[in-house]
DRENGUZA-111149 format. One record per residue (C-alpha): residue in three letters; x, y, z. Coordinates in steps of 0.2 Angstrom, whole numbers, plus 5000, padded with zeros to 4 digits. Example, Ala and Ser with C-alpha at 12.3 -4.5 7.8 and 13.67 -1.06 7.14 Angstrom:
# residues 2
{r ALA; {5062; 4978; 5039}} {r SER; {5068; 4995; 5036}} 
This chain:
# residues 340
{r UNK; {5318; 5564; 5254}} {r UNK; {5312; 5563; 5237}} {r UNK; {5324; 5558; 5223}} {r UNK; {5326; 5576; 5215}} {r UNK; {5330; 5586; 5230}} {r UNK; {5343; 5573; 5235}} {r UNK; {5351; 5575; 5218}} {r UNK; {5352; 5592; 5218}} {r UNK; {5359; 5591; 5236}} {r UNK; {5374; 5581; 5231}} {r UNK; {5379; 5588; 5214}} {r UNK; {5373; 5606; 5214}} {r UNK; {5392; 5612; 5222}} {r UNK; {5401; 5601; 5208}} {r UNK; {5411; 5612; 5197}} {r UNK; {5404; 5616; 5179}} {r UNK; {5419; 5623; 5171}} {r UNK; {5433; 5617; 5180}} {r UNK; {5441; 5605; 5162}} {r UNK; {5435; 5610; 5145}} {r UNK; {5428; 5596; 5138}} {r UNK; {5423; 5583; 5153}} {r UNK; {5415; 5593; 5169}} {r UNK; {5416; 5586; 5185}} {r UNK; {5400; 5586; 5188}} {r UNK; {5396; 5581; 5171}} {r UNK; {5408; 5565; 5174}} {r UNK; {5402; 5560; 5193}} {r UNK; {5385; 5561; 5184}} {r UNK; {5391; 5549; 5169}} {r UNK; {5398; 5536; 5184}} {r UNK; {5383; 5535; 5196}} {r UNK; {5371; 5533; 5178}} {r UNK; {5385; 5520; 5174}} {r UNK; {5379; 5513; 5190}} {r UNK; {5360; 5516; 5190}} {r UNK; {5353; 5512; 5174}} {r UNK; {5351; 5494; 5171}} {r UNK; {5348; 5498; 5153}} {r UNK; {5368; 5502; 5151}} {r UNK; {5378; 5485; 5152}} {r UNK; {5395; 5498; 5145}} {r UNK; {5400; 5514; 5146}} {r UNK; {5400; 5516; 5128}} {r UNK; {5383; 5513; 5128}} {r UNK; {5380; 5529; 5138}} {r UNK; {5393; 5538; 5129}} {r UNK; {5383; 5534; 5112}} {r UNK; {5364; 5540; 5122}} {r UNK; {5373; 5555; 5126}} {r UNK; {5380; 5558; 5111}} {r UNK; {5363; 5558; 5102}} {r UNK; {5353; 5569; 5113}} {r UNK; {5366; 5581; 5111}} {r UNK; {5379; 5578; 5125}} {r UNK; {5397; 5575; 5118}} {r UNK; {5404; 5561; 5128}} {r UNK; {5419; 5556; 5123}} {r UNK; {5425; 5539; 5125}} {r UNK; {5442; 5541; 5125}} {r UNK; {5441; 5558; 5137}} {r UNK; {5430; 5550; 5147}} {r UNK; {5441; 5536; 5151}} {r UNK; {5458; 5545; 5151}} {r UNK; {5447; 5557; 5165}} {r UNK; {5445; 5540; 5175}} {r UNK; {5463; 5534; 5174}} {r UNK; {5468; 5554; 5182}} {r UNK; {5455; 5561; 5190}} {r UNK; {5455; 5563; 5212}} {r UNK; {5442; 5550; 5219}} {r UNK; {5442; 5563; 5234}} {r UNK; {5426; 5571; 5226}} {r UNK; {5417; 5553; 5226}} {r UNK; {5423; 5550; 5243}} {r UNK; {5415; 5567; 5250}} {r UNK; {5399; 5564; 5244}} {r UNK; {5398; 5545; 5252}} {r UNK; {5404; 5554; 5268}} {r UNK; {5389; 5565; 5266}} {r UNK; {5376; 5553; 5262}} {r UNK; {5381; 5544; 5277}} {r UNK; {5379; 5558; 5286}} {r UNK; {5359; 5560; 5279}} {r UNK; {5358; 5543; 5282}} {r UNK; {5361; 5549; 5302}} {r UNK; {5351; 5561; 5301}} {r UNK; {5337; 5554; 5292}} {r UNK; {5337; 5538; 5303}} {r UNK; {5342; 5546; 5321}} {r UNK; {5358; 5545; 5330}} {r UNK; {5365; 5529; 5339}} {r UNK; {5351; 5529; 5354}} {r UNK; {5352; 5510; 5355}} {r UNK; {5367; 5501; 5354}} {r UNK; {5371; 5495; 5337}} {r UNK; {5378; 5483; 5327}} {r UNK; {5392; 5485; 5312}} {r UNK; {5396; 5468; 5303}} {r UNK; {5412; 5467; 5293}} {r UNK; {5417; 5459; 5281}} {r UNK; {5426; 5458; 5260}} {r UNK; {5421; 5454; 5245}} {r UNK; {5431; 5447; 5230}} {r UNK; {5428; 5455; 5213}} {r UNK; {5438; 5447; 5197}} {r UNK; {5447; 5457; 5187}} {r UNK; {5447; 5455; 5165}} {r UNK; {5456; 5467; 5160}} {r UNK; {5475; 5458; 5154}} {r UNK; {5483; 5476; 5158}} {r UNK; {5475; 5473; 5177}} {r UNK; {5483; 5457; 5174}} {r UNK; {5501; 5463; 5169}} {r UNK; {5502; 5473; 5185}} {r UNK; {5499; 5458; 5195}} {r UNK; {5481; 5460; 5200}} {r UNK; {5467; 5445; 5195}} {r UNK; {5456; 5453; 5208}} {r UNK; {5451; 5466; 5220}} {r UNK; {5445; 5465; 5236}} {r UNK; {5432; 5477; 5243}} {r UNK; {5430; 5479; 5265}} {r UNK; {5419; 5488; 5274}} {r UNK; {5404; 5490; 5288}} {r UNK; {5386; 5491; 5288}} {r UNK; {5378; 5502; 5304}} {r UNK; {5362; 5491; 5309}} {r UNK; {5353; 5506; 5315}} {r UNK; {5357; 5520; 5300}} {r UNK; {5363; 5510; 5285}} {r UNK; {5380; 5520; 5284}} {r UNK; {5393; 5510; 5273}} {r UNK; {5407; 5515; 5282}} {r UNK; {5425; 5509; 5283}} {r UNK; {5428; 5509; 5265}} {r UNK; {5444; 5498; 5260}} {r UNK; {5448; 5494; 5242}} {r UNK; {5463; 5482; 5242}} {r UNK; {5471; 5476; 5224}} {r UNK; {5477; 5458; 5225}} {r UNK; {5477; 5441; 5238}} {r UNK; {5478; 5452; 5254}} {r UNK; {5470; 5442; 5269}} {r UNK; {5457; 5449; 5278}} {r UNK; {5467; 5449; 5292}} {r UNK; {5481; 5460; 5287}} {r UNK; {5469; 5472; 5275}} {r UNK; {5454; 5476; 5287}} {r UNK; {5463; 5484; 5301}} {r UNK; {5456; 5501; 5294}} {r UNK; {5439; 5495; 5291}} {r UNK; {5438; 5489; 5310}} {r UNK; {5442; 5504; 5317}} {r UNK; {5429; 5510; 5311}} {r UNK; {5418; 5501; 5321}} {r UNK; {5408; 5518; 5329}} {r UNK; {5407; 5520; 5348}} {r UNK; {5399; 5512; 5357}} {r UNK; {5394; 5497; 5344}} {r UNK; {5397; 5481; 5341}} {r UNK; {5409; 5475; 5327}} {r UNK; {5405; 5457; 5319}} {r UNK; {5417; 5448; 5311}} {r UNK; {5421; 5432; 5303}} {r UNK; {5438; 5421; 5307}} {r UNK; {5446; 5428; 5291}} {r UNK; {5450; 5444; 5305}} {r UNK; {5452; 5434; 5320}} {r UNK; {5469; 5432; 5328}} {r UNK; {5474; 5433; 5345}} {r UNK; {5486; 5450; 5343}} {r UNK; {5470; 5457; 5334}} {r UNK; {5457; 5450; 5350}} {r UNK; {5468; 5460; 5364}} {r UNK; {5470; 5475; 5354}} {r UNK; {5449; 5474; 5352}} {r UNK; {5449; 5472; 5371}} {r UNK; {5459; 5488; 5374}} {r UNK; {5445; 5498; 5366}} {r UNK; {5431; 5505; 5379}} {r UNK; {5421; 5513; 5366}} {r UNK; {5419; 5497; 5354}} {r UNK; {5415; 5482; 5359}} {r UNK; {5415; 5466; 5346}} {r UNK; {5407; 5447; 5341}} {r UNK; {5423; 5438; 5333}} {r UNK; {5422; 5421; 5328}} {r UNK; {5437; 5413; 5330}} {r UNK; {5447; 5397; 5322}} {r UNK; {5439; 5376; 5329}} {r UNK; {5459; 5376; 5331}} {r UNK; {5465; 5388; 5342}} {r UNK; {5469; 5380; 5360}} {r UNK; {5455; 5386; 5372}} {r UNK; {5456; 5380; 5392}} {r UNK; {5438; 5387; 5402}} {r UNK; {5445; 5396; 5417}} {r UNK; {5435; 5398; 5434}} {r UNK; {5420; 5412; 5432}} {r UNK; {5423; 5418; 5450}} {r UNK; {5442; 5422; 5450}} {r UNK; {5443; 5429; 5434}} {r UNK; {5434; 5442; 5425}} {r UNK; {5431; 5432; 5408}} {r UNK; {5426; 5413; 5407}} {r UNK; {5441; 5407; 5394}} {r UNK; {5460; 5410; 5387}} {r UNK; {5464; 5409; 5369}} {r UNK; {5479; 5402; 5364}} {r UNK; {5497; 5398; 5373}} {r UNK; {5513; 5405; 5380}} {r UNK; {5514; 5425; 5382}} {r UNK; {5503; 5425; 5364}} {r UNK; {5489; 5420; 5374}} {r UNK; {5473; 5429; 5379}} {r UNK; {5459; 5430; 5390}} {r UNK; {5441; 5433; 5383}} {r UNK; {5424; 5430; 5384}} {r UNK; {5419; 5414; 5374}} {r UNK; {5402; 5406; 5368}} {r UNK; {5402; 5390; 5359}} {r UNK; {5386; 5383; 5347}} {r UNK; {5385; 5371; 5337}} {r UNK; {5373; 5372; 5321}} {r UNK; {5364; 5355; 5320}} {r UNK; {5360; 5355; 5303}} {r UNK; {5380; 5359; 5297}} {r UNK; {5387; 5348; 5311}} {r UNK; {5397; 5364; 5314}} {r UNK; {5404; 5372; 5329}} {r UNK; {5405; 5392; 5330}} {r UNK; {5415; 5402; 5345}} {r UNK; {5414; 5419; 5346}} {r UNK; {5425; 5429; 5358}} {r UNK; {5417; 5444; 5362}} {r UNK; {5422; 5458; 5375}} {r UNK; {5400; 5459; 5378}} {r UNK; {5400; 5454; 5397}} {r UNK; {5389; 5442; 5404}} {r UNK; {5379; 5453; 5418}} {r UNK; {5379; 5470; 5423}} {r UNK; {5374; 5485; 5415}} {r UNK; {5376; 5480; 5395}} {r UNK; {5374; 5464; 5398}} {r UNK; {5370; 5452; 5386}} {r UNK; {5369; 5434; 5388}} {r UNK; {5376; 5418; 5378}} {r UNK; {5358; 5415; 5365}} {r UNK; {5360; 5433; 5362}} {r UNK; {5379; 5436; 5356}} {r UNK; {5373; 5421; 5344}} {r UNK; {5359; 5430; 5339}} {r UNK; {5372; 5446; 5336}} {r UNK; {5384; 5435; 5325}} {r UNK; {5369; 5430; 5315}} {r UNK; {5365; 5446; 5309}} {r UNK; {5383; 5448; 5298}} {r UNK; {5374; 5442; 5287}} {r UNK; {5368; 5458; 5281}} {r UNK; {5384; 5463; 5274}} {r UNK; {5385; 5447; 5264}} {r UNK; {5366; 5456; 5259}} {r UNK; {5374; 5471; 5254}} {r UNK; {5387; 5462; 5243}} {r UNK; {5373; 5453; 5233}} {r UNK; {5362; 5470; 5231}} {r UNK; {5378; 5478; 5226}} {r UNK; {5383; 5465; 5213}} {r UNK; {5368; 5461; 5205}} {r UNK; {5359; 5476; 5203}} {r UNK; {5370; 5489; 5204}} {r UNK; {5384; 5482; 5192}} {r UNK; {5400; 5478; 5205}} {r UNK; {5403; 5465; 5199}} {r UNK; {5406; 5474; 5179}} {r UNK; {5420; 5482; 5183}} {r UNK; {5423; 5493; 5166}} {r UNK; {5438; 5503; 5170}} {r UNK; {5454; 5497; 5165}} {r UNK; {5466; 5507; 5178}} {r UNK; {5463; 5507; 5197}} {r UNK; {5463; 5524; 5200}} {r UNK; {5447; 5520; 5187}} {r UNK; {5441; 5504; 5199}} {r UNK; {5442; 5514; 5213}} {r UNK; {5430; 5526; 5205}} {r UNK; {5418; 5512; 5200}} {r UNK; {5415; 5505; 5216}} {r UNK; {5414; 5521; 5225}} {r UNK; {5400; 5525; 5214}} {r UNK; {5392; 5510; 5216}} {r UNK; {5390; 5514; 5236}} {r UNK; {5386; 5531; 5232}} {r UNK; {5371; 5525; 5220}} {r UNK; {5367; 5510; 5236}} {r UNK; {5366; 5526; 5248}} {r UNK; {5356; 5537; 5237}} {r UNK; {5344; 5521; 5236}} {r UNK; {5343; 5521; 5255}} {r UNK; {5341; 5539; 5256}} {r UNK; {5327; 5542; 5244}} {r UNK; {5306; 5541; 5250}} {r UNK; {5294; 5534; 5237}} {r UNK; {5274; 5531; 5240}} {r UNK; {5272; 5517; 5251}} {r UNK; {5260; 5505; 5238}} {r UNK; {5276; 5505; 5224}} {r UNK; {5287; 5494; 5239}} {r UNK; {5298; 5497; 5252}} {r UNK; {5312; 5489; 5246}} {r UNK; {5328; 5496; 5238}} {r UNK; {5326; 5484; 5227}} {r UNK; {5308; 5492; 5224}} {r UNK; {5316; 5508; 5222}} {r UNK; {5327; 5507; 5210}} {r UNK; {5314; 5499; 5200}} {r UNK; {5305; 5515; 5202}} {r UNK; {5320; 5526; 5196}} {r UNK; {5320; 5516; 5182}} {r UNK; {5304; 5517; 5177}} {r UNK; {5305; 5536; 5179}} {r UNK; {5321; 5539; 5169}} {r UNK; {5315; 5535; 5150}} {r UNK; {5306; 5550; 5154}} {r UNK; {5324; 5559; 5152}} {r UNK; {5333; 5549; 5140}} {r UNK; {5346; 5544; 5155}} {r UNK; {5352; 5548; 5173}} {r UNK; {5363; 5561; 5167}} {r UNK; {5351; 5572; 5158}} {r UNK; {5340; 5572; 5172}} {r UNK; {5353; 5576; 5185}} {r UNK; {5356; 5591; 5174}} {r UNK; {5338; 5594; 5171}} {r UNK; {5339; 5594; 5192}} {r UNK; {5351; 5605; 5195}} {r UNK; {5350; 5619; 5184}} {r UNK; {5331; 5619; 5184}} {r UNK; {5326; 5638; 5191}} 
């Protein structure tokens, strides 16, 4: 899909007369612009550029809007973009992997420090087939993955495999995941959890984790990283034999794919300003995080000429080269949507 067609599709129905100064179309356009435009360091940069070119975007008005505006419009755009990815890349014909993790973003505003917040954690999962970003949870403070990540785990797609690291591991969670008939998991468990091997001829699973009434029977695959001399224990609901059977080696290869979520964090922070949170309140921070994800999904969806590259960074550089012809993305968006 070409960039103008996609932008028109996601922005054309946004209200343009709902607020006298900062309407929803302009507000959303500004936030997506900040995420995509690598030449912008602060929102003041964008405000100045727009004002010099005939669009009066008062920084104080924008800050107030970021504090009180409903985030649902951004959530809907993310949902719509995810659905477009399913349409573009196809539905789940194969078993998708769904790596899940969280990333910590430091908060530098003293106004947020007074609230006791020094960091915000972003949880989500990444579909290996469609590239959808789902199960988004934004948590302020020091919440542990095992406690705060349940909503993200609930979003594991049907007939897919959620892949999680030790932070999500607990015996209670393993029992809960085993009860699902349509979702599977590969979960690294801590090496200090008691592990007993069972007779596979007499039991469904090969291992028992934990002790006493909290113990749970589950398939456990162990392997060692020879370079770091570290043992990995992976609990999984995937069977060894029969329909959908998965070998121990394949379980290990699935767990390696958890790294894809780390690459997502890296791209969002390095290129879409996720590590540069400019808002001074929790609502504004949620909006900026959603805007980063929207920019990422836009890059996943658009197509450019093959000779110009295929990676997301190639696409971002392509857009950056063309935005200079339009002063800013905001001007570009207006030209796309309002052109007859």
